[in-house]
C-alpha positions as CSV (number, residue, x, y, z in Angstrom):
1,X,-10.6,-11.6,-3.2
2,X,-8.4,-11.8,-6.3
3,X,-10.2,-9.1,-8.3
4,X,-8.2,-6.1,-7.1
5,X,-4.9,-7.8,-8.1
6,X,-3.1,-7.2,-11.4
7,X,-3.3,-10.2,-13.7
8,X,0.4,-10.9,-12.8
9,X,0.0,-9.8,-9.1
10,X,1.5,-11.7,-6.2
11,X,0.4,-12.5,-2.6
12,X,2.4,-13.5,0.4
13,X,0.1,-14.7,3.2
14,X,0.2,-14.4,7.0
15,X,1.8,-17.9,7.2
16,X,4.4,-17.2,4.5
17,X,2.4,-18.9,1.7
18,X,2.7,-17.5,-1.8
19,X,0.4,-17.2,-4.8
20,X,1.0,-15.6,-8.2
21,X,-1.4,-14.4,-10.8
22,X,-5.0,-13.4,-10.3
23,X,-6.1,-17.0,-10.9
24,X,-3.4,-18.4,-8.6
25,X,-4.4,-16.0,-5.8
26,X,-8.1,-16.9,-6.3
27,X,-7.2,-20.6,-6.1
28,X,-5.1,-20.0,-3.0
29,X,-7.9,-18.1,-1.2
30,X,-10.9,-20.3,-2.0
31,X,-10.0,-23.1,0.5
32,X,-9.0,-20.6,3.2
33,X,-12.4,-18.9,3.1
34,X,-14.3,-22.2,2.5
35,X,-13.0,-23.6,5.8
36,X,-12.6,-20.5,8.0
37,X,-15.4,-17.9,8.7
38,X,-14.1,-14.5,8.0
39,X,-13.7,-12.7,11.4
40,X,-14.5,-9.0,12.0
41,X,-11.6,-7.0,10.6
42,X,-10.3,-3.6,11.4
43,X,-7.4,-1.8,9.7
44,X,-5.5,1.5,9.9
45,X,-3.7,2.8,6.9
46,X,-0.3,4.0,8.1
47,X,1.1,5.5,4.9
48,X,0.6,5.8,1.2
49,X,3.6,6.7,-0.8
50,X,3.3,7.6,-4.5
51,X,6.6,6.4,-6.1
52,X,5.7,7.4,-9.6
53,X,2.4,8.4,-11.2
54,X,1.9,4.7,-11.9
55,X,3.3,3.1,-8.7
56,X,2.5,3.4,-5.0
57,X,3.2,1.7,-1.8
58,X,0.5,1.4,1.0
59,X,1.3,0.2,4.5
60,X,-1.3,-0.7,7.1
61,X,-2.0,-2.5,10.3
62,X,-4.9,-4.8,10.9
63,X,-6.6,-6.7,13.7
64,X,-9.1,-9.5,13.8
65,X,-11.9,-10.3,16.2
66,X,-12.4,-14.0,16.3
67,X,-15.9,-15.5,16.1
68,X,-17.6,-15.3,19.5
69,X,-15.2,-12.8,20.8
70,X,-15.8,-9.1,21.6
71,X,-12.2,-8.0,21.3
72,X,-9.2,-8.1,18.9
73,X,-6.9,-11.1,19.4
74,X,-3.4,-9.5,19.4
75,X,-1.9,-12.8,18.1
76,X,-3.7,-12.1,14.8
77,X,-2.5,-8.6,14.3
78,X,-0.7,-8.0,11.0
79,X,1.2,-5.5,9.1
80,X,0.3,-5.1,5.4
81,X,2.6,-3.9,2.6
82,X,0.9,-3.4,-0.7
83,X,2.5,-2.3,-4.0
84,X,0.0,-0.9,-6.5
85,X,0.5,-0.2,-10.2
86,X,-1.6,1.9,-12.5
87,X,-2.1,0.3,-15.9
88,X,-4.4,1.6,-18.6
89,X,-5.8,4.1,-16.1
90,X,-6.7,1.6,-13.4
91,X,-5.0,0.8,-10.1
92,X,-4.3,-2.9,-9.3
93,X,-2.3,-4.7,-6.6
94,X,1.1,-5.9,-7.9
95,X,2.2,-7.3,-4.5
96,X,0.4,-7.8,-1.2
97,X,2.3,-9.1,1.9
98,X,0.5,-9.9,5.1
99,X,3.0,-10.3,8.0
100,X,2.3,-11.2,11.6
101,X,2.9,-8.1,13.8
102,X,4.1,-9.5,17.1
103,X,7.0,-7.1,17.7
104,X,8.9,-9.5,19.9
105,X,11.7,-7.0,20.3
106,X,9.4,-4.1,20.9
107,X,6.3,-5.2,22.9
108,X,5.3,-1.6,23.6
109,X,4.9,-1.0,19.9
110,X,2.7,-4.1,19.6
111,X,0.6,-2.9,22.6
112,X,0.2,0.5,21.1
113,X,-0.9,-0.9,17.7
114,X,-3.4,-3.2,19.4
115,X,-4.8,-0.2,21.4
116,X,-5.2,1.9,18.2
117,X,-7.0,-1.0,16.5
118,X,-9.3,-1.4,19.6
119,X,-10.2,2.3,19.5
120,X,-11.1,2.0,15.8
121,X,-13.2,-1.1,16.6
122,X,-15.1,0.8,19.2
123,X,-16.2,3.4,16.6
124,X,-17.6,0.8,14.2
């Protein structure tokens, strides 16, 4: 889980938790994955913006299918923002933020996102 991160990368989790450095991110993730089976995951990349030849931003949506379920649980939908840096010719994650995508002020947007994720799920 931590391998794609830069040595000084940072992570902001779905619950607001934070971890810094590749080792810190690894240490943060180990108990999560030790106690929770990883559900089926679908994601749609919304945009990739090259800021400089060595820096980019990626935005994506994701959905999870809980164990034993056949469909995405919209309560687990998330927006991802990822800042990547290119160092010594290799891309790495400088910052990854995983934010709940509930769209309380725009429920139609949330429903639209869930429907797009469901369509993707059906093709897999």
